[in-house]
C-alpha positions in Angstrom: -6.2 24.5 -27.2 -4.0 22.0 -25.3 -1.4 23.1 -22.8 2.0 21.4 -22.1 0.4 18.5 -20.3 -0.8 16.9 -23.5 2.7 15.3 -24.0 2.8 13.8 -20.5 2.4 10.1 -19.7 0.3 10.5 -16.6 -3.4 10.1 -17.2 -4.0 12.6 -14.4 -1.9 15.2 -16.0 -3.5 14.5 -19.4 -7.0 15.1 -17.8 -5.9 18.7 -17.5 -4.4 19.1 -21.0 -7.4 21.0 -22.3 -7.8 23.4 -19.3 -7.4 27.1 -20.2 -4.8 27.1 -17.5 -1.2 27.3 -18.9 -0.2 24.2 -17.0 3.4 22.9 -16.9 4.7 19.6 -15.6 7.4 19.9 -13.0 10.4 20.2 -15.3 13.4 22.4 -16.1 11.3 24.6 -18.5 8.8 25.4 -15.8 11.5 26.1 -13.1 13.4 28.3 -15.5 10.3 30.2 -16.5 9.4 31.0 -12.8 13.0 32.3 -12.2 13.0 34.4 -15.4 9.6 36.0 -14.8 9.8 36.3 -11.1 6.3 34.8 -10.8 5.6 32.6 -7.9 4.8 28.9 -8.6 1.3 27.5 -8.1 1.9 23.9 -7.4 -1.2 21.7 -7.7 -0.9 18.0 -6.6 -3.5 15.3 -7.1 -4.1 11.9 -8.7 -6.5 10.5 -11.3 -8.9 8.7 -8.9 -9.3 11.6 -6.5 -12.9 12.8 -6.4 -12.3 16.3 -5.0 -9.4 16.8 -7.5 -12.1 16.4 -10.2 -14.4 18.8 -8.4 -11.8 21.5 -8.1 -10.7 21.0 -11.7 -14.3 21.5 -12.9 -14.9 24.5 -10.7 -11.6 26.3 -11.0 -9.3 25.0 -13.7 -11.9 24.7 -16.4 -13.2 28.2 -15.7 -11.8 30.8 -18.1 -11.8 33.7 -15.5 -10.0 31.7 -12.9 -7.5 30.3 -15.5 -6.8 33.9 -16.7 -6.0 34.9 -13.1 -3.7 31.9 -12.6 -1.9 32.6 -16.0 -1.3 36.3 -15.2 -0.1 35.9 -11.7 1.7 32.5 -11.4 3.6 29.8 -13.2 1.2 26.9 -12.7 2.6 23.4 -12.3 0.5 20.2 -12.1 1.9 17.1 -10.4 0.7 13.5 -10.2 1.4 12.5 -6.7 1.8 8.9 -7.8 4.5 9.8 -10.3 6.3 12.3 -8.0 5.8 11.1 -4.4 9.0 13.0 -3.5 7.4 16.3 -4.3 4.1 15.2 -2.6 5.9 14.2 0.6 7.8 17.5 0.9 4.8 19.8 0.2 2.3 17.8 2.2 4.7 18.1 5.1 5.0 21.9 4.4 1.2 22.2 4.4 0.9 20.4 7.7 3.4 22.8 9.2 1.8 25.9 7.7 -1.9 24.9 8.3 -1.3 22.9 11.5 -3.7 20.4 10.1 -3.5 17.2 8.0 -3.0 17.5 4.3 -4.7 15.6 1.4 -5.6 16.0 -2.2 -6.0 18.2 -4.1 -3.0 20.0 -2.6 -2.3 23.6 -3.6 1.0 25.1 -2.5 2.3 28.5 -3.6 6.1 28.6 -3.9 8.8 31.2 -4.3 10.1 31.2 -7.9 13.8 30.7 -7.1 14.2 28.3 -4.2 10.6 26.8 -4.2 10.0 27.7 -0.6 6.3 27.5 0.5 4.4 30.8 0.7 0.9 29.5 1.5 -1.0 26.2 1.1 -4.4 24.6 1.1 -6.3 21.6 -0.1 -9.7 22.0 -1.9 -10.8 25.5 -2.7 -14.2 26.5 -4.2 -14.0 28.8 -7.2 -14.6 32.2 -5.7 -12.5 31.4 -2.6 -9.7 30.2 -4.9 -9.8 33.4 -6.9 -9.5 35.5 -3.7 -6.6 33.3 -2.6 -4.8 33.8 -5.9 -5.0 37.5 -5.6 -4.1 37.7 -2.0 -1.1 35.3 -2.2 0.3 37.2 -5.2 -0.1 40.6 -3.5 1.4 39.2 -0.2 4.4 37.9 -2.2 4.9 41.3 -4.0 4.5 43.4 -0.9 6.4 41.3 1.6 8.9 39.3 -0.4 11.7 39.3 2.2 9.3 38.2 4.9 8.1 35.4 2.6 11.6 34.2 2.2 12.4 34.3 5.9 9.3 32.3 6.7 10.2 29.8 3.9 13.8 29.4 5.3 12.4 28.8 8.8 10.1 26.2 7.3 13.0 24.5 5.6 14.9 24.5 8.9 11.9 22.9 10.6 12.0 20.0 8.1 15.3 18.9 9.5 14.0 19.0 13.1 11.2 16.5 12.4 13.4 13.4 12.5 14.1 13.0 16.1 17.8 12.6 16.8 19.1 9.6 18.8 21.9 11.6 20.4 25.5 10.4 20.9 24.7 7.2 22.8 23.4 4.3 20.7 20.0 3.1 21.9 19.5 -0.4 23.2 16.7 -1.7 21.1 13.9 -3.5 23.1 10.3 -4.6 22.9 8.8 -1.6 24.7 7.4 0.0 21.5 5.7 -3.2 20.6 3.8 -3.2 23.9 3.1 0.5 23.7 1.7 0.1 20.2 -0.5 -2.8 21.3 -1.9 -0.7 24.1 -2.6 2.3 21.9 -4.4 0.3 19.3 -6.6 -1.2 22.0 -7.4 2.3 23.2 -8.4 3.4 19.6 -10.3 0.3 18.8 -14.0 0.7 18.0 -15.4 -2.4 19.8 -18.8 -2.2 18.1 -17.9 -1.6 14.4 -14.2 -2.6 14.3 -11.4 -0.4 13.1 -9.7 2.4 14.9 -11.2 5.8 15.6 -14.3 7.3 14.1 -15.3 8.6 10.7 -13.8 8.8 8.2 -12.5 5.3 8.9 -9.5 3.8 7.1 -8.6 0.1 7.0 -5.1 0.6 8.5 -3.8 -2.9 7.4 -0.5 -2.3 9.2 -2.4 -2.0 12.5 -4.1 -5.3 11.8 -0.8 -6.9 10.9 0.8 -5.6 14.1 -2.0 -7.2 16.1 -1.9 -10.5 14.4 1.8 -10.7 14.8 1.5 -9.8 18.5 -1.1 -12.5 19.0 1.1 -15.1 17.3 4.2 -14.2 19.4 2.2 -14.9 22.5 0.1 -17.8 21.2 2.2 -20.6 22.7 2.9 -18.8 26.0 1.0 -19.1 29.2 -0.8 -15.9 28.5 -1.8 -15.8 24.8 -3.0 -12.3 23.7 -6.4 -13.3 22.5 -7.6 -9.6 22.6 -5.2 -8.8 19.8 -6.6 -11.5 17.7 -10.1 -10.4 18.5 -9.4 -6.7 17.6 -7.9 -7.8 14.3 -10.5 -10.3 13.3 -13.5 -8.2 14.3 -12.2 -5.3 12.2 -11.6 -7.6 9.2 -15.1 -9.1 9.6 -16.8 -5.7 9.8 -15.0 -4.5 6.8 -15.8 -7.6 4.8 -19.5 -7.2 5.7 -19.5 -3.4 5.0 -19.7 -1.2 2.0 -16.0 -0.6 2.0 -15.8 -4.0 0.4 -17.2 -4.5 -3.1 -19.8 -7.2 -2.3 -20.2 -8.2 -6.0 -16.8 -7.7 -7.6 -14.3 -8.1 -4.7 -11.7 -5.6 -3.7 -11.8 -2.7 -1.3 -12.6 1.0 -1.7 -10.3 3.6 -0.2 -12.0 4.4 3.1 -15.5 4.7 4.7 -17.1 8.1 5.2 -18.9 6.7 8.3 -17.8 4.6 11.3 -19.9 1.6 10.3 -18.0 0.9 7.0 -21.3 1.5 5.1 -20.5 4.1 2.5 -17.0 4.4 1.0 -15.1 6.9 -0.9 -15.4 4.9 -4.1 -11.9 4.9 -5.5 -10.0 1.7 -5.6 -6.3 1.8 -5.1 -3.9 -1.0 -5.9 -1.8 -0.5 -2.8 -4.8 -0.7 -0.5 -5.9 -4.0 -2.0 -2.4 -5.4 -2.0 -2.1 -4.7 1.7 -5.6 -6.0 2.5 -5.1 -9.1 0.4 -2.0 -10.0 2.5 -3.7 -9.3 5.8 -6.9 -11.3 5.0 -4.7 -14.1 3.8 -2.9 -14.0 7.2 -6.2 -13.9 9.1 -7.4 -17.0 7.1 -4.1 -18.8 7.9 -4.5 -17.8 11.6 -8.1 -18.7 12.1 -9.4 -20.9 9.2 -12.4 -18.6 9.0 -13.9 -19.1 5.5 -15.0 -15.5 5.3 -11.4 -14.3 5.4 -10.4 -16.9 2.8 -13.2 -15.9 0.5 -12.4 -12.2 0.8 -8.8 -12.8 0.0 -9.6 -14.9 -3.0 -12.2 -12.4 -4.3 -9.8 -9.5 -3.8 -7.1 -11.4 -5.8 -9.6 -12.2 -8.5 -10.6 -8.6 -8.8 -7.0 -7.5 -9.2 -6.3 -10.2 -11.9 -9.6 -9.4 -13.7 -9.7 -5.6 -13.6 -6.2 -4.3 -12.8 -3.7 -6.4 -14.8 -1.8 -5.0 -17.8 -1.5 -7.4 -20.7 2.2 -7.6 -20.0 1.6 -8.9 -16.5 1.9 -5.9 -14.2 -0.9 -4.2 -12.3 -2.4 -0.8 -12.9 -2.6 1.9 -10.3 -6.2 3.0 -9.6 -9.9 2.9 -10.4 -11.7 6.3 -10.3 -14.3 7.1 -7.7 -16.6 8.6 -10.4 -18.3 7.4 -13.5 -20.3 9.7 -15.8 -19.2 12.5 -13.5 -21.0 11.1 -10.4 -19.2 9.4 -7.5 -20.3 5.9 -6.8 -22.8 5.7 -9.7 -21.2 2.5 -11.1 -21.8 0.6 -7.8 -25.2 1.6 -6.5 -28.6 -0.1 -7.1 -32.4 0.3 -7.0 -34.9 -2.3 -6.0 -36.3 -2.2 -9.5 -32.9 -3.2 -11.0 -32.7 -6.1 -8.6 -36.2 -7.3 -9.5 -35.5 -7.1 -13.2 -32.4 -9.2 -13.1 -33.1 -11.8 -10.4 -35.7 -14.6 -10.1 -38.0 -14.2 -7.0 -36.0 -16.5 -4.7 -32.7 -14.7 -5.6 -34.3 -11.3 -5.4 -35.8 -11.9 -1.9 -32.6 -13.3 -0.6 -30.4 -10.6 -2.2 -32.6 -7.7 -1.0 -32.4 -9.0 2.6 -28.7 -9.8 2.5 -27.6 -6.5 0.9 -29.9 -4.2 2.9 -32.5 -3.2 0.2 -35.3 -3.9 2.6 -34.0 -1.0 4.7 -34.1 2.7 3.9 -31.8 3.7 1.0 -28.3 4.4 2.2 -27.1 6.4 -0.8 -28.1 9.4 -2.9 -31.2 9.6 -5.0 -33.0 6.7 -3.4 -30.3 4.1 -4.2 -28.5 1.5 -2.2 -24.8 0.7 -1.9 -24.5 -3.0 -1.1 -23.4 -4.3 2.3 -23.9 -7.6 4.1 -26.8 -6.3 6.1 -28.1 -9.6 7.5 -26.1 -12.8 8.2 -27.0 -15.8 6.1 -27.4 -17.7 9.3 -30.3 -15.4 10.3 -32.0 -16.0 6.9 -31.7 -19.7 7.0 -35.1 -20.4 8.5 -36.4 -23.0 5.9 -33.2 -24.0 4.1 -29.5 -24.5 4.9 -26.8 -21.9 4.8 -25.1 -23.8 2.0 -28.2 -23.7 -0.1 -28.6 -19.9 0.6 -25.0 -19.4 -0.3 -25.5 -21.1 -3.7 -28.6 -18.9 -4.4 -26.8 -15.8 -3.3 -23.8 -16.6 -5.5 -26.1 -16.9 -8.5 -27.6 -13.6 -7.7 -24.2 -12.0 -7.3 -23.1 -13.4 -10.6 -26.1 -11.9 -12.4 -25.7 -8.5 -10.7 -22.0 -8.4 -11.5 -22.6 -9.2 -15.1 -25.2 -6.5 -15.4 -23.0 -4.0 -13.6 -20.1 -4.7 -16.0 -22.2 -3.3 -18.8 -22.5 0.1 -17.1 -20.2 3.0 -17.9 -17.1 2.1 -16.0 -15.0 4.4 -13.8 -11.8 5.5 -15.5 -8.8 3.5 -14.8 -5.3 4.9 -14.3 -3.2 2.6 -16.4 0.1 3.6 -14.9 2.3 0.8 -13.6 4.0 1.8 -10.4 7.0 -0.2 -9.3 6.4 0.2 -5.6 2.7 -0.7 -5.7 3.5 -3.7 -7.9 6.0 -4.8 -5.3 3.2 -4.8 -2.7 1.0 -6.8 -4.9 3.8 -9.3 -5.7 4.2 -10.0 -2.0 0.4 -10.3 -1.4 -0.1 -12.6 -4.4 2.8 -14.8 -3.4 1.6 -15.2 0.1 -2.0 -15.8 -1.0 -0.8 -18.4 -3.5 0.7 -20.5 -0.7 -2.1 -20.1 1.8 -5.0 -20.5 -0.7 -3.1 -23.1 -2.8 -3.6 -21.3 -6.0 -0.9 -21.5 -8.6 -2.5 -18.9 -10.8 -1.7 -16.3 -8.1 1.9 -17.3 -8.1 1.9 -17.1 -11.9 0.5 -13.5 -11.6 3.2 -12.5 -9.1 5.9 -13.8 -11.4 4.3 -12.1 -14.3 4.4 -8.7 -12.6 8.0 -9.2 -11.6 8.9 -10.1 -15.2 7.2 -7.0 -16.5 9.2 -4.8 -14.1 12.5 -6.4 -15.0 11.8 -6.0 -18.7 10.2 -2.6 -18.8 11.4 -0.7 -15.7 15.0 -1.9 -15.0 17.4 0.1 -17.1 21.2 0.4 -16.8 21.2 -1.2 -13.4 18.6 1.1 -11.9 14.8 1.0 -11.5 12.3 3.4 -12.9 9.3 4.3 -10.9 6.4 4.4 -13.4 5.5 3.0 -16.8 2.6 3.5 -19.2 2.0 2.7 -22.8 5.5 1.3 -23.1 7.2 4.4 -21.7 9.0 4.1 -18.4 10.3 7.2 -16.6 11.2 8.8 -13.3 14.1 7.6 -11.2 12.8 5.2 -8.6 12.4 6.0 -5.0 13.0 4.2 -1.7 9.6 2.6 -1.8 10.3 1.1 -5.3 13.4 -0.7 -4.3 12.3 -1.7 -0.8 8.8 -2.9 -1.7 10.0 -4.8 -4.7 12.9 -6.5 -2.8 10.4 -7.4 -0.1 8.0 -8.8 -2.6 10.7 -11.0 -4.1 11.6 -12.4 -0.7 8.0 -13.5 -0.4 7.9 -14.9 -3.9 11.0 -16.9 -3.3 9.1 -18.7 -0.6 6.4 -19.7 -3.0 8.6 -20.5 -6.1 12.3 -20.5 -5.9 14.3 -18.7 -8.6 18.0 -18.0 -8.3 17.6 -15.3 -10.9 14.9 -13.6 -8.7 17.2 -13.8 -5.6 20.1 -12.2 -7.6 17.8 -9.4 -8.6 16.7 -8.9 -5.0 20.4 -8.7 -4.0 21.0 -6.0 -6.7 18.1 -4.0 -5.3 19.4 -4.3 -1.7 22.8 -3.2 -2.8 21.4 -0.1 -4.4 19.5 0.7 -1.2 22.8 0.7 0.6 24.8 2.7 -2.0 22.2 5.2 -3.1 19.7 5.7 -0.3 21.3 4.9 3.1 22.0 7.8 5.5 25.3 7.6 7.3 23.3 8.3 10.5 21.1 5.3 9.9 18.0 4.8 7.8 17.2 5.5 4.2 16.3 8.7 2.4 13.3 8.6 0.1 15.3 9.8 -2.9 18.6 8.5 -4.2 22.0 10.4 -4.0 21.8 11.4 -7.6 18.2 12.5 -7.5 17.1 16.0 -8.4 17.9 18.4 -5.6 14.8 19.6 -3.8 14.3 21.8 -0.7 14.3 18.7 1.5 15.4 15.1 1.4 12.8 13.1 3.4 13.7 10.1 5.5 10.2 8.8 6.5 9.9 6.2 9.2 6.1 6.4 9.8 3.5 4.6 7.8 1.3 6.8 5.7 -1.2 5.5 3.1 1.7 3.1 2.2 3.8 1.3 4.8 7.1 3.0 5.6 9.8 2.5 3.0 12.3 2.4 5.8 10.4 -0.3 7.7 10.0 -2.4 4.6 13.6 -1.9 3.7 14.7 -3.1 7.1 12.4 -6.2 6.8 13.8 -7.1 3.4 17.4 -6.6 4.5 16.9 -8.7 7.6 15.5 -11.5 5.5 18.2 -11.4 2.9 20.9 -10.9 5.4 20.0 -14.0 7.3 19.3 -16.0 4.2 22.7 -15.2 2.6 24.8 -14.7 5.7 25.4 -11.1 4.6 26.4 -8.9 7.6 26.1 -5.6 5.6 22.3 -6.1 5.3 21.8 -7.0 8.9 23.9 -4.0 10.1 21.9 -1.6 7.8 18.6 -2.9 9.1 19.7 -2.5 12.8 21.0 1.0 12.1 17.7 1.9 10.5 15.9 0.8 13.7 18.3 2.8 15.8 17.7 5.9 13.7 14.0 5.4 14.1 14.1 4.7 17.8 13.0 8.1 19.2 9.9 8.0 16.9 9.2 4.4 17.8 9.3 5.3 21.5 7.0 8.3 21.1 4.5 7.2 18.4 4.9 3.4 18.1 1.4 2.7 16.7 2.2 5.0 13.7 5.2 2.8 12.7 3.7 -0.6 11.9 6.3 -1.6 9.3 9.1 -0.5 11.6 7.6 -2.5 14.5 7.6 -5.7 12.3 11.3 -5.1 11.6 11.9 -4.5 15.3 10.2 -7.7 16.2 12.2 -9.6 13.6 15.5 -8.2 15.0 14.6 -8.9 18.7 13.3 -12.4 18.1 15.2 -13.7 15.1 13.2 -15.2 12.4 13.3 -18.9 11.7 14.9 -19.7 8.3 14.3 -23.1 6.8 16.1 -24.0 3.6 14.9 -27.2 2.0 17.2 -28.9 -0.6 16.2 -32.1 -2.5 14.0 -33.3 -5.3 11.3 -30.8 -6.5 8.3 -32.9 -5.5 9.5 -33.8 -2.1 10.7 -30.3 -1.1 7.3 -28.9 -2.3 5.5 -31.4 0.0 7.7 -30.5 2.9 7.2 -26.8 2.2 3.4 -27.1 2.1 3.3 -29.0 5.4 5.6 -26.5 7.1 3.6 -23.5 5.8 0.3 -24.7 7.4 -1.1 -22.3 9.9 0.1 -18.8 10.6 3.8 -18.4 11.3 4.9 -14.9 10.2 8.4 -15.3 11.7 9.0 -18.6 9.7 10.6 -18.3 6.2 10.8 -21.4 4.1 12.8 -21.6 0.9 12.5 -24.8 -1.1 15.4 -25.1 -3.5 15.8 -27.9 -5.9 19.0 -29.9 -5.4 20.0 -29.3 -9.0 20.3 -25.5 -8.5 23.9 -24.5 -8.7 25.9 -21.3 -8.2 23.7 -20.0 -5.5 24.9 -16.8 -3.8 26.2 -16.6 -0.2 25.9 -19.5 2.2 23.1 -21.1 0.1 25.7 -22.6 -2.2 27.0 -24.7 0.7 23.6 -26.2 1.4 23.2 -29.1 -1.0 22.6 -32.7 0.0 24.4 -35.6 -1.6 21.0 -37.4 -1.9 17.5 -37.3 -0.5 16.0 -34.1 1.1 17.7 -32.1 3.8 16.3 -29.2 5.9 18.7 -26.5 7.2 17.2 -24.6 10.1 18.6 -21.4 11.4 17.3 -18.9 13.9 19.0 -15.6 13.4 22.7 -16.4 13.3 22.3 -19.8 15.1 22.0 -22.8 12.9 21.1 -26.4 13.8 22.2 -29.7 12.4 20.6 -30.6 9.1 17.5 -32.8 9.3 16.6 -35.4 6.7 13.3 -36.5 8.0 10.1 -34.5 7.9 8.6 -36.0 11.0 11.7 -35.2 13.0 11.7 -31.7 11.5 8.1 -31.1 12.4 8.6 -32.2 16.0 11.6 -30.0 16.4 9.7 -26.9 15.0 6.5 -27.5 16.9 3.0 -27.7 15.3 1.9 -24.8 13.1 -0.3 -22.4 15.0 -3.9 -21.6 14.1 -6.5 -20.0 16.4 -9.0 -22.5 17.8 
């Protein structure tokens, strides 16, 4: 018999619809039931691609005896952390304070029935342990209710202390956090395998972005920071060669369980791949290394092939499991290779992907990695010839793999994650010169405007034609940021006006009078805490991305409100930036843009000529240069843009921050004034 989750839109919640647990979604009915019965709430948070969420569901939530205990003692609420990141942020933070250890998924938090204050929390529990926890938490709540409430109130008070106050004096923003972050990342760098820290090892694309930008700022000085470039590119190379990258189908898995990037946790997340697509594109622009260009292209192709909704937007995740086994879809035996490939292809593929070495996965199987460089295998033929042979083998293996039972896909469309992908595709379209990627970025934006923009506000999630949940800070910030990137690839005044609407809602609904942005809007459901996150987590900080988008729009349009809001955000984040700069990559990028104003170039003229100028000026890696090519026929542009229209020919308007130069009508003169685009030698 189905429980209340069978009417939910979330695939993750529907996975639990047939559990014997009397699950509720987080809604008014569940909240009222807890208050009426006096039963504590058992809040379970997870997501559809989470392997250990599946394990706990099978061991605990599908077990009749465990379910009976849950139903008798608690009001059980199941939450998809991708639909309700507000609840996830609050109770992950609560778990960290209670357990004094990092959180994760599945997350289990027991709450008081009235004010939803945390009683106890944990992540994955085996069945018998979980049953003991259920009984002990319930008994503790019954016997010591006043103590529970006192602890809960103390915890709520601690939430408010976690955002460090800046004091009465306004800070003077400076570049010290940028230097401190650079030093800390160098300390954490694994010089042998790339990446930061040990196992489990995450990609941390914001770290790599910070390092690439730091190198670029110094590239034309007397002391270019080549170490930053080395740390970034070695990390990207080792990931591209490792098992965290899908060697056949493109795209990245969530993280590596070992320090060598060999065996991943096999789920694929849209947000990881959007961030990595952007950073591999930047690395290709910076170095010209064909490996980075290939990985960027293959990651984009994977997203277009496997993650795109027919309406143009992008789905959320691919599961780690297929047929109930993690990684089964991706691993191989030598017999499978031999059956699919001709002898030359098989010999090369076995050596390249590590099948001549001991099996690296369960049950005598191999997960593919670039175990040997093609240069080392090119003893009797050229690297180009080997590449062609390997590409044929990869094509055959991928075609065969596509006939296997696929991992489940979570078909939710999340506004925030699509904003990240719009930005990445727009940037890759320019660098890789692929119009299809620009088409895809525009398609995703069109979907969001059509399906997820209602009555002048965004909705956070959509599936099967049903959009719901009031949007969060990340939705507005990431989408506005993505539109700014898309405008540099293909100008659309309609897109710009939409970005302005999003920016205005950030200021009216999310901004804190003390500076920075809350995660939820002013009219959002009242919860026990209203987070204002500055640090990057699995996603970049919504405050950092909001500040970046507002700085760009503020300078482009000559809008002081946006510039002031961005500066106030950095001031509010300043204590955290001073103490933990490396954890605030998105904020550091905004800080750098404020301290060293970005270079804005507006091109006006005929479509063909301004496209040619834009492509020339976009060559190389110039993250602080924003170029907007606007056809001279465009009318009724917002802000200062409407004043920038030549009588004839093509004109470039160049501003750095609030300082603008005389218009330039000659590309050679403009190029000389700007300096040659920078690429690593």
